[in-house]
C-alpha positions in Angstrom: 0.0 0.0 0.0 2.9 2.4 0.8 4.4 1.7 -2.5 1.2 2.5 -4.3 0.9 5.8 -2.4 4.5 6.6 -3.2 4.1 5.9 -6.9 0.9 8.0 -7.0 2.7 10.9 -5.3 5.6 10.6 -7.8 3.1 10.5 -10.7 1.3 13.6 -9.5 4.6 15.4 -8.9 5.8 14.6 -12.4 2.5 15.7 -13.9 2.7 19.1 -12.1 6.3 19.6 -13.0 5.6 18.8 -16.6 2.7 21.3 -16.7 5.1 24.1 -15.9 6.9 24.9 -19.1 9.3 27.2 -17.4 10.3 28.0 -13.8 13.3 30.2 -13.4 14.4 32.1 -10.2 18.0 33.0 -11.3 19.5 31.3 -8.3 22.4 29.6 -10.1 25.5 31.7 -10.6 25.5 30.9 -14.4 23.8 33.8 -16.2 22.0 33.8 -18.4 20.7 30.4 -17.3 21.0 27.5 -19.7 18.9 27.9 -22.8 18.3 31.7 -22.2 19.7 34.4 -24.4 20.8 37.9 -23.2 21.2 40.5 -26.0 21.6 44.3 -26.4 18.8 46.0 -28.3 20.1 49.5 -28.0 23.3 50.5 -26.3 26.8 49.3 -25.6 27.9 45.7 -25.9 28.0 45.2 -22.1 24.6 46.9 -21.4 22.6 43.7 -20.9 20.7 42.0 -18.1 22.8 40.5 -15.3 22.4 38.4 -12.2 22.6 40.1 -8.8 22.0 39.1 -5.2 21.0 42.7 -4.1 20.5 46.1 -5.7 23.1 48.8 -5.3 21.5 52.0 -6.6 17.9 52.0 -5.4 16.9 54.3 -2.6 16.4 52.7 0.8 15.3 50.0 1.1 17.6 48.0 -1.2 16.0 45.1 -3.0 16.8 41.5 -2.2 15.7 38.5 -4.4 12.0 37.7 -4.2 13.1 34.1 -3.5 16.3 32.1 -3.4 19.8 33.6 -3.9 19.5 35.7 -7.1 17.5 37.8 -9.5 17.8 39.4 -12.9 18.8 43.1 -13.1 18.9 45.7 -15.8 21.0 48.7 -14.8 18.9 51.7 -15.9 20.8 53.8 -13.3 23.9 53.7 -15.5 22.5 53.1 -19.0 21.4 56.1 -21.2 17.9 57.0 -22.0 16.2 54.6 -24.5 19.0 52.0 -24.2 17.5 48.5 -23.9 18.2 44.8 -23.7 16.3 41.6 -24.2 16.4 38.5 -21.9 14.9 35.6 -23.9 13.7 32.3 -22.5 14.5 28.9 -23.8 12.2 27.5 -26.5 8.8 26.5 -25.1 6.5 23.8 -26.6 2.9 24.9 -26.2 1.3 22.4 -28.5 -0.7 20.9 -25.6 -1.8 21.6 -22.1 -2.8 25.3 -22.7 -3.9 27.9 -22.5 -0.8 29.2 -20.8 0.1 32.2 -18.7 3.5 33.8 -18.1 4.0 35.3 -14.6 7.0 37.0 -12.9 7.8 39.2 -9.9 9.1 42.7 -10.3 10.4 45.1 -7.6 8.6 48.5 -7.7 10.3 51.5 -6.0 10.2 55.3 -5.9 13.9 56.1 -6.8 14.0 59.0 -9.3 10.2 59.0 -9.5 10.0 61.1 -12.7 12.0 58.6 -14.8 10.0 55.9 -16.7 12.3 52.9 -16.7 10.2 49.9 -17.8 10.1 46.1 -18.5 8.0 44.9 -21.4 7.0 41.3 -21.9 6.7 39.7 -25.4 6.1 36.3 -26.9 7.4 35.2 -30.3 7.9 32.1 -32.3 11.5 33.2 -32.9 14.2 34.2 -30.3 14.0 37.8 -31.3 11.8 40.9 -30.9 11.2 41.1 -34.7 7.4 40.4 -35.1 7.0 39.7 -31.4 3.6 40.1 -29.7 3.6 42.4 -26.7 1.8 41.0 -23.6 2.3 43.9 -21.2 4.5 46.6 -19.7 5.4 47.4 -16.1 7.1 50.6 -15.1 9.7 50.5 -12.3 8.3 53.4 -10.3 5.4 52.3 -8.1 3.3 55.4 -8.8 3.5 54.8 -12.5 1.5 52.2 -14.5 0.3 49.9 -13.1 0.0 52.0 -10.0 0.5 50.3 -6.6 0.5 51.7 -3.1 3.9 50.7 -1.7 7.5 49.8 -2.5 8.1 46.1 -2.8 7.8 43.0 -4.9 4.6 42.5 -7.1 3.6 39.6 -9.2 2.4 40.2 -12.8 0.7 37.7 -15.0 -0.1 37.8 -18.7 -2.2 35.4 -20.7 -0.5 33.9 -23.7 -2.7 34.1 -26.8 -4.0 30.7 -28.0 -2.4 31.3 -31.4 1.0 30.4 -29.9 0.1 26.7 -29.8 3.3 25.7 -31.6 6.4 23.8 -30.6 8.7 26.8 -30.7 7.8 29.8 -28.6 9.9 32.3 -26.6 9.1 34.7 -23.8 11.1 37.9 -24.0 11.7 40.5 -21.3 12.7 43.8 -22.8 14.1 46.3 -20.3 14.3 50.0 -21.4 16.2 52.7 -19.5 15.0 56.2 -18.8 18.3 56.8 -16.9 16.4 56.3 -13.6 17.3 53.3 -11.4 18.0 49.6 -11.7 15.2 47.2 -12.4 15.0 43.6 -11.1 12.7 40.7 -11.8 12.5 37.2 -10.3 10.6 33.9 -10.3 9.6 33.6 -14.0 6.9 31.0 -14.5 5.1 29.7 -17.6 2.3 27.3 -16.7 -1.3 26.5 -17.6 -3.7 29.4 -16.9 -5.8 29.0 -13.8 -9.5 28.8 -13.9 -11.5 32.0 -13.6 -12.3 32.8 -10.0 -15.8 32.7 -8.5 -18.0 35.6 -7.4 -17.7 37.1 -4.0 -20.0 38.5 -1.3 -20.4 42.3 -0.7 -19.6 43.0 3.0 -19.9 46.7 3.6 -22.1 48.7 3.4 -24.6 46.0 4.1 -27.5 45.5 1.6 -30.3 47.9 2.4 -28.2 50.0 4.8 -29.4 53.5 5.4 -27.7 56.7 6.8 -24.4 55.6 5.3 -21.7 58.2 5.5 -20.7 60.0 2.3 -17.0 59.3 3.3 -17.4 55.9 1.8 -15.3 52.7 1.7 -16.8 49.6 0.2 -15.5 46.1 1.0 -16.0 42.5 -0.1 -14.6 39.0 0.8 -11.6 37.7 -1.1 -11.7 35.3 -4.1 -8.9 32.7 -3.6 -7.4 32.9 -7.1 -8.3 36.5 -8.0 -5.6 38.9 -9.2 -7.9 41.9 -9.3 -11.5 43.0 -8.9 -13.6 45.0 -11.3 -15.7 47.4 -9.2 -19.2 48.4 -10.4 -20.8 51.3 -8.6 -23.4 54.0 -9.2 -27.0 55.2 -8.9 -28.3 53.0 -11.7 -29.2 49.4 -11.3 -27.1 47.6 -12.7 -24.3 50.1 -12.0 -21.4 50.9 -14.3 -17.8 49.8 -14.1 -15.8 52.5 -12.3 -12.3 50.8 -11.9 -10.2 47.8 -11.1 -8.6 47.0 -7.7 -5.5 44.8 -7.6 -5.5 41.8 -5.1 -5.0 41.2 -2.3 -6.9 44.4 -1.5 -10.6 43.7 -0.9 -11.8 47.3 -0.4 -11.7 50.7 -2.0 -12.7 54.2 -1.2 -15.4 55.9 -3.3 -15.3 59.6 -4.0 -18.1 61.8 -5.3 -20.8 60.3 -3.0 -23.8 62.6 -2.4 -26.1 63.0 0.5 -29.5 61.2 0.5 -28.8 59.0 -2.5 -29.3 55.3 -3.1 -26.3 53.5 -4.7 -25.9 50.0 -6.2 -22.6 48.1 -6.3 -20.9 44.7 -6.9 -17.5 43.4 -7.8 -16.2 40.9 -10.4 -13.1 38.9 -9.4 -10.7 38.1 -12.3 -7.4 36.6 -13.2 -5.5 35.7 -16.3 -7.9 32.8 -16.7 -10.8 35.1 -17.1 -13.5 36.9 -15.1 -16.1 35.5 -12.7 -19.5 35.2 -14.3 -23.0 36.0 -13.0 -21.7 38.3 -10.3 -24.4 41.0 -11.1 -26.7 38.6 -9.3 -24.9 39.9 -6.1 -25.8 43.6 -6.6 -26.5 45.2 -3.2 -27.7 48.7 -2.4 -27.6 51.3 0.3 -28.7 54.9 1.0 -26.4 57.7 2.2 -27.3 60.0 5.1 -29.5 63.0 4.4 -27.8 66.4 4.0 -27.1 67.8 7.5 -28.3 71.3 8.5 -26.3 73.7 6.5 -24.9 71.0 4.3 -21.2 71.0 3.9 -20.4 70.8 0.1 -18.3 67.9 -1.1 -15.2 68.1 -3.4 -12.7 65.5 -4.5 -9.7 67.7 -5.0 -10.9 71.1 -3.8 -8.7 74.1 -4.6 -5.7 72.0 -5.7 -5.4 73.9 -9.0 -6.5 77.3 -7.8 -10.2 76.8 -8.4 -11.2 79.1 -5.6 -13.1 82.3 -4.8 -10.4 84.9 -4.3 -12.7 88.0 -4.0 -16.4 88.3 -3.1 -18.0 91.7 -2.8 -21.6 93.0 -2.5 -22.6 96.6 -1.9 -25.9 96.8 0.1 -28.3 99.3 1.4 -27.5 102.0 3.9 -23.8 102.1 3.0 -23.2 98.5 4.1 -20.8 96.4 2.1 -19.6 92.8 2.2 -16.0 92.8 0.9 -14.0 89.6 1.5 -10.7 89.2 -0.3 -9.3 85.8 0.5 -6.5 85.9 -2.1 -4.6 82.7 -2.1 -6.3 81.2 1.0 -8.3 78.1 0.6 -9.3 75.8 3.4 -8.3 72.1 3.2 -11.9 71.0 2.6 -12.5 73.9 0.1 -15.3 75.3 2.4 -15.3 78.4 4.5 -18.0 79.6 6.9 -17.6 83.4 7.1 -21.0 84.0 8.8 -19.1 85.3 11.9 -17.6 88.1 9.8 -18.1 91.5 11.6 -19.8 93.1 8.6 -23.3 92.0 7.7 -24.5 93.5 4.5 -28.1 94.7 4.3 -30.1 93.7 1.2 -33.6 94.7 0.3 -36.0 92.1 -1.0 -37.4 92.8 -4.4 -34.4 94.9 -5.3 -31.0 94.3 -7.1 -27.5 94.9 -5.8 -24.1 95.3 -7.4 -21.3 92.9 -6.6 -18.0 91.6 -7.7 -16.2 88.3 -7.6 -12.9 86.8 -8.8 -11.7 83.3 -9.3 -8.2 81.9 -9.0 -8.0 80.4 -12.4 -10.0 79.9 -15.7 -13.0 77.7 -16.3 -14.7 78.5 -12.9 -18.4 79.1 -12.7 -20.2 80.5 -9.6 -23.7 80.0 -8.3 -25.4 81.8 -5.4 -28.1 80.7 -3.0 -30.0 82.7 -0.4 -31.2 80.3 2.3 -34.4 82.1 3.1 -36.0 79.3 5.2 -32.7 78.7 7.1 -32.9 74.9 6.6 -29.3 74.6 5.3 -30.4 72.7 2.2 -30.1 75.5 -0.5 -32.8 74.2 -2.7 -33.4 75.1 -6.4 -36.0 77.8 -5.4 -33.3 79.5 -3.3 -30.8 79.8 -6.2 -30.4 83.6 -7.0 -27.6 83.4 -9.5 -26.8 80.5 -11.8 -23.5 79.4 -13.4 -21.8 82.8 -13.8 -18.3 82.5 -15.4 -15.9 84.2 -13.0 -12.8 86.0 -14.3 -9.4 85.2 -12.9 -7.5 88.3 -14.2 -9.9 91.0 -13.0 -13.1 91.0 -10.8 -16.3 90.1 -12.6 -19.3 92.3 -11.8 -22.8 91.0 -11.3 -26.2 92.1 -10.3 -27.8 90.3 -7.4 -31.6 90.3 -7.3 -33.2 89.5 -4.0 -36.6 87.8 -4.5 -39.5 89.8 -3.0 -40.7 86.6 -1.2 -37.5 86.3 0.8 -38.3 86.4 4.6 -37.0 89.4 6.5 -34.0 88.7 8.8 -30.5 87.3 8.7 -29.9 84.4 6.3 -26.9 82.6 4.8 -25.8 83.5 1.3 -23.8 80.7 -0.3 -21.3 81.2 -3.1 -20.2 78.0 -4.8 -17.4 77.9 -7.4 -17.0 74.8 -9.6 -14.6 74.1 -12.4 -15.9 72.8 -15.7 -13.7 71.9 -18.7 -16.6 73.1 -20.9 -19.5 75.3 -19.8 -21.8 73.6 -17.3 -24.9 71.9 -18.9 -26.9 71.8 -15.6 -27.3 74.0 -12.5 -24.6 73.6 -9.9 -25.8 71.8 -6.8 -25.1 73.4 -3.4 -24.1 70.2 -1.6 -23.1 67.6 -4.2 -19.6 66.4 -4.9 -17.5 68.1 -7.7 -13.9 67.4 -8.6 -12.6 71.0 -8.2 -14.0 74.0 -6.5 -14.5 76.2 -3.5 -17.5 77.3 -1.4 -18.1 80.2 1.0 -21.0 81.0 3.2 -21.8 84.6 4.2 -24.4 86.2 6.5 -26.7 88.9 5.0 -29.6 90.9 6.5 -32.8 91.0 4.4 -35.1 94.1 5.0 -38.2 95.7 3.6 -36.7 99.2 3.2 -36.8 100.0 -0.5 -35.0 102.2 -2.9 -36.0 104.1 -6.0 -35.8 102.3 -9.3 -37.3 103.9 -12.4 -36.4 101.7 -15.4 -37.9 102.6 -18.8 -39.2 99.9 -21.1 -38.5 99.8 -24.9 -40.1 98.1 -27.8 -38.4 94.9 -29.1 -35.5 95.9 -31.5 -34.9 99.3 -30.0 -32.0 100.4 -27.8 -32.0 100.9 -24.1 -29.8 103.8 -23.0 -28.8 105.5 -19.8 -30.3 108.9 -19.9 -31.6 111.3 -17.3 -35.2 110.3 -16.4 -34.9 106.9 -18.0 -32.8 105.1 -15.4 -32.2 105.8 -11.8 -30.0 103.4 -9.7 -29.3 104.5 -6.1 -26.6 103.7 -3.6 -28.5 100.7 -2.3 -28.2 98.8 -5.6 -25.6 99.4 -8.3 -23.8 102.5 -7.1 -20.3 101.5 -8.0 -19.3 104.7 -9.9 -20.5 103.2 -13.2 -23.9 102.5 -14.7 -23.9 98.9 -16.0 -27.3 97.1 -16.1 -27.1 93.3 -16.2 -30.0 91.5 -17.8 -31.0 88.1 -16.4 -33.9 85.8 -17.0 -36.4 84.5 -14.4 -33.9 81.8 -13.3 -31.2 84.5 -12.9 -29.2 83.2 -15.9 -27.0 85.9 -17.5 
């Protein structure tokens, strides 16, 4: 019985070993290993791959082999820009047992982070790059493609196309220098592709959860053979693909989440053998918390690229004036509550007032709300100026009309600046998430004390002109030393 078990074990071991067409860890001192070829593509005759037991030119920490005693290195630290070399495997017979996958480990670091040293992987039926098929590319620096979070060893796998089912195939590792830092690889394996992973279960937020924070991280359980997870997320059911997360991570932060909104999500595990199927049956949903009193607006990157309100000014009744020049200042969360400012401007309902604002850069649009019911929501009916393009070189002037229905008393006036590559196609939301922008809240006093406005009307096609008796604008409205009149529609669009 023991002999039978031993023979069975030996048979299984031989079968597994034979299934692996290549398994090279560069531990032997002979380099290149038997059957491998090491050639210069561009550069001097000695600028080829080499075997090392540790790196010498990487920033701390230095890299040691992923396993065993050695690893393959290309010295981009000392080789000129665009110099390259090819490390070519022994001939591989792929006529049976496929489909196959090539995998290897590469050390990712942050030495000279602006230099794009890279390793490309090819397959060819000849031991050369001529006519080779590119399988993938890995850049040395860890914050370059494919991006990872930390310095260290990472395994990369590429499926070999089924068309390479011949007796003569070669895997080629082409290293290209950007004169940055040395690159190392280890543990090259060519073996049958694994089966696609199965679906996973969503963990958090739980299905049907309510009052979920808008500072959101979603998580799921791990799939044993997954190399990454496609993440589907959004307000539609089924949701759209928003990104891919590399294993072993089983969670990701979600930006741009709005208050009081129901979201749907699921993930699809995948590896070089394919993607899990039927995972959309695992869609779960949750609803975020309602906007709090005086909702704090959401931004992803805030004022990172100077998308901020640098000047906001309104001249009110009775000689009052709000004039806040923030210059280069922008709070970390791109929101400033200035309602404690010592100056409270007085505005008269049913009348218009002159103001100015200035942005920090181009492409910034500003919307204003007057929170007349003091609920902190800033609804559409409280929008008093919509999507005005703010100048970044000189202040932009505007006319602010205060609706006659606005309750008397102190209320918040919100100014929200949002960057758009093109002109906005919809009204800006007071609380929703945008990528770039700035928001400021001011306190204004609404009164019933009126001013004199005698504005003449003219027939369509005729000119309106500023002449004595035709137009009177007093100090409570547009008294800024000039006489511009801004025309807006019923939605306060310029």
